[in-house]
C-alpha positions in Angstrom: 110.6 42.2 -161.6 111.9 46.2 -161.2 114.3 45.7 -157.6 113.3 47.9 -154.5 115.5 51.0 -153.9 118.0 50.4 -151.8 117.5 52.0 -148.5 119.9 55.3 -147.5 122.8 54.1 -145.9 122.2 55.9 -142.0 125.2 58.5 -141.6 127.8 57.5 -139.2 127.6 58.7 -135.8 130.4 60.3 -134.9 133.0 58.6 -132.7 132.8 59.9 -128.9 135.4 62.3 -127.9 137.8 60.4 -125.7 138.2 61.5 -122.0 142.0 63.1 -121.9 143.9 61.2 -120.0 144.8 62.4 -115.8 148.0 64.1 -116.1 150.5 62.0 -114.6 152.9 64.4 -112.0 156.2 62.3 -111.6 156.9 63.9 -108.4 156.1 67.5 -106.7 155.7 70.5 -108.4 158.8 72.9 -109.1 158.8 75.4 -106.3 160.2 78.0 -108.7 157.8 77.4 -111.1 154.9 77.7 -109.1 156.6 81.6 -107.9 157.0 82.4 -111.1 153.8 81.8 -112.4 152.6 83.3 -109.4 154.7 86.2 -109.7 152.8 86.4 -113.9 149.6 86.0 -112.3 150.1 88.9 -109.9 151.6 91.3 -112.8 147.8 90.6 -114.7 145.9 91.4 -111.1 147.8 94.5 -110.8 147.0 95.2 -114.5 143.3 94.7 -113.8 142.6 96.3 -110.7 144.6 99.3 -111.8 142.0 99.4 -114.7 139.0 99.1 -112.2 140.5 101.9 -109.8 140.0 104.0 -113.1 137.0 103.2 -113.7 136.1 106.0 -110.8 136.8 108.7 -113.0 134.0 107.6 -115.6 131.6 106.9 -112.8 131.7 110.6 -111.5 131.6 111.8 -115.4 128.9 110.2 -115.4 126.9 111.0 -112.4 127.7 114.4 -112.8 128.2 117.5 -110.1 125.4 116.4 -108.2 126.2 113.2 -106.5 125.7 112.9 -103.0 126.8 110.3 -101.4 128.3 107.7 -103.4 127.6 104.7 -102.1 124.7 102.5 -103.8 123.8 99.2 -101.7 121.5 97.6 -104.4 124.4 97.9 -106.8 127.2 96.7 -104.5 124.7 93.7 -103.8 123.9 93.0 -106.9 128.0 92.5 -108.1 129.4 90.3 -105.3 125.8 88.3 -105.0 127.0 87.6 -108.8 130.1 86.8 -108.3 129.6 84.4 -105.4 127.4 82.2 -107.8 130.6 82.3 -110.1 131.7 78.3 -110.0 135.3 78.3 -107.9 137.5 75.9 -107.5 139.2 77.4 -104.3 139.0 81.2 -103.8 136.3 80.9 -100.9 133.7 83.1 -100.5 134.6 85.1 -97.9 138.0 85.9 -99.8 135.6 87.1 -102.7 133.9 89.2 -100.4 136.6 90.9 -98.7 138.9 91.7 -102.1 135.4 93.3 -103.1 134.1 95.1 -100.6 138.4 96.8 -100.5 137.7 97.7 -104.6 134.6 98.8 -103.8 135.9 100.9 -100.5 138.7 102.3 -102.7 136.0 103.4 -105.9 134.5 105.1 -103.3 137.0 107.0 -102.0 138.3 108.2 -105.4 134.7 109.2 -105.7 134.5 111.1 -102.6 138.0 111.9 -100.8 136.7 113.5 -98.0 133.7 110.0 -97.3 134.8 109.4 -94.0 133.3 106.9 -91.0 132.1 107.7 -87.4 132.1 105.2 -85.4 130.6 104.4 -82.0 131.3 100.8 -80.5 129.2 100.6 -77.4 130.4 98.7 -74.8 132.9 96.4 -77.7 134.5 99.2 -79.8 137.1 97.2 -81.3 134.5 94.5 -82.4 132.1 97.4 -83.7 135.1 99.2 -85.4 136.3 95.8 -87.0 132.9 94.7 -88.3 133.0 98.8 -89.6 136.3 97.9 -91.6 135.4 94.6 -92.9 132.0 96.1 -94.8 133.9 99.0 -96.0 136.9 99.1 -96.5 140.5 100.9 -95.4 139.8 103.2 -97.9 138.6 106.2 -95.8 139.5 107.4 -92.3 137.2 105.7 -89.2 136.5 108.1 -86.1 135.7 106.5 -82.9 132.9 108.7 -81.1 132.4 109.1 -77.2 128.5 108.8 -78.0 125.7 107.7 -80.3 124.9 111.5 -80.6 128.1 112.3 -81.6 128.0 109.7 -84.6 124.7 110.6 -85.9 126.1 114.3 -86.0 129.2 113.3 -88.2 126.3 111.5 -90.5 124.7 114.7 -90.7 127.5 116.3 -92.0 128.5 115.7 -95.9 130.6 112.7 -96.6 129.6 111.4 -93.3 128.6 107.5 -92.7 127.7 106.5 -89.1 128.4 103.3 -87.7 126.3 102.6 -84.4 126.7 99.4 -82.3 123.4 97.8 -81.1 123.3 98.2 -77.5 120.8 96.8 -74.7 119.4 100.2 -73.5 120.5 102.1 -76.0 117.5 103.7 -78.5 119.6 106.1 -80.5 117.6 104.6 -83.5 114.2 106.1 -82.4 116.3 109.5 -83.2 115.9 108.1 -87.0 112.4 108.8 -86.5 113.0 112.5 -86.9 115.7 112.1 -89.2 114.2 111.7 -92.4 117.3 112.2 -94.1 119.3 109.9 -92.2 119.0 106.5 -93.1 119.8 102.9 -92.1 121.0 101.2 -95.3 123.7 98.5 -94.2 123.8 95.6 -91.1 126.5 94.9 -89.7 128.4 92.3 -89.6 128.4 92.1 -93.3 129.1 88.3 -93.5 126.3 85.9 -91.4 128.9 83.6 -90.7 130.5 86.3 -88.2 127.6 86.8 -85.8 124.4 88.2 -85.1 123.8 91.7 -86.1 126.1 94.0 -84.2 125.6 97.1 -85.2 123.8 99.4 -88.0 125.0 101.6 -91.1 123.9 105.3 -91.4 124.0 108.1 -93.9 121.8 110.3 -96.0 121.9 107.7 -99.2 119.3 106.5 -100.9 118.1 102.8 -100.6 116.7 101.2 -103.5 116.0 97.3 -103.0 118.2 94.6 -103.2 116.2 91.7 -103.4 117.1 90.2 -100.5 116.6 92.7 -97.1 115.5 93.9 -94.2 113.7 96.7 -93.2 114.1 98.4 -89.7 110.8 99.7 -88.3 110.0 101.9 -84.7 107.6 101.7 -82.7 106.7 103.4 -79.0 104.1 100.5 -78.2 103.4 99.2 -74.8 103.1 95.5 -76.1 105.6 92.8 -75.6 107.4 90.9 -78.5 105.2 88.3 -79.1 102.1 90.4 -79.5 103.8 93.1 -81.8 105.3 89.8 -83.8 101.5 88.6 -83.8 100.2 92.0 -84.8 102.6 92.6 -87.6 101.9 89.3 -89.0 98.3 89.9 -89.2 99.3 92.8 -91.3 101.6 90.4 -93.7 104.9 91.0 -92.5 107.4 88.8 -91.0 108.9 89.8 -88.2 111.4 89.7 -85.4 112.8 92.0 -82.2 115.8 93.4 -81.9 116.6 96.0 -79.7 114.7 98.0 -76.7 115.5 101.1 -74.3 113.9 104.2 -73.4 110.3 102.9 -74.2 111.0 102.0 -78.0 111.0 98.7 -80.1 113.2 98.2 -82.7 112.1 95.2 -85.3 113.2 94.0 -88.9 110.6 93.1 -91.0 111.5 91.0 -93.6 112.1 92.3 -97.4 112.2 95.4 -99.0 109.2 98.3 -97.2 108.1 101.6 -98.3 108.0 104.0 -95.4 104.6 104.8 -97.1 103.5 101.3 -96.8 100.0 102.2 -96.0 100.0 98.7 -93.7 101.9 100.3 -91.3 99.2 103.6 -90.3 97.6 100.0 -88.6 100.4 98.7 -86.8 100.6 98.9 -83.1 102.3 102.4 -81.4 101.2 106.1 -81.1 104.9 106.8 -82.5 106.1 104.6 -85.5 107.8 104.2 -88.5 111.0 103.0 -90.9 114.3 104.0 -90.0 115.9 102.5 -93.2 116.6 99.3 -95.3 119.6 97.3 -95.6 120.5 93.9 -97.4 120.6 90.7 -95.6 124.4 89.2 -94.8 126.1 87.4 -97.2 125.2 83.3 -96.3 129.0 81.9 -96.7 
């Protein structure tokens, strides 16, 4: 009687890799060795920062002659949000945002050396000036303005950006309804942990959605805030009141809303419109 064929032997499972044994340190690290390591890292960082700064020349060449203001909030937001999603063991989110805002500001200044900030700080000029520096970096000059009209006038000039406080009773933002070139493109503070919305940045800048935005809408409707929120909700908008003055009201609409959105034609008010949009503050 023929013997049954032997079943092929099962391949042996590969041995599981052993977890590395925790490194036991005999004592505290030698300070001179730590400093030497820091110096080596600093040298590498400097080389990378210098290489990144040099890329501004390539950006200028790629954009051509008719560039306009070099600020692109959608690109900046994508870079920063991407970095904040990266795994880190020690670098805090505030450190990441601060470093890259400075790098971006330096890059902008290299692209347009005439770029300057005009800041109207309202009742707290020191605070608004600090928020402007955090948002735009220290690469280009910042000039304090006596009135919001002065700040808007500076924004109309080539290479000008205005940062204006949201002060109770001042409705400078309503003037943007008659300024189709000037738009709100940034909300300050840049970091959600630095407090509530305090100022807006205005410029002749092309705005693109970032995926996490707030649109700014002005109306002369006499309805109260609750009634306006309800009316806007019925049109499909999540809205919040931001400021009022001189018979005008400023609302924030969740998301990116186009100026020509047909729903806004049915919104309350005889004089109303979108005056810009800005990325939501970074939530640390």
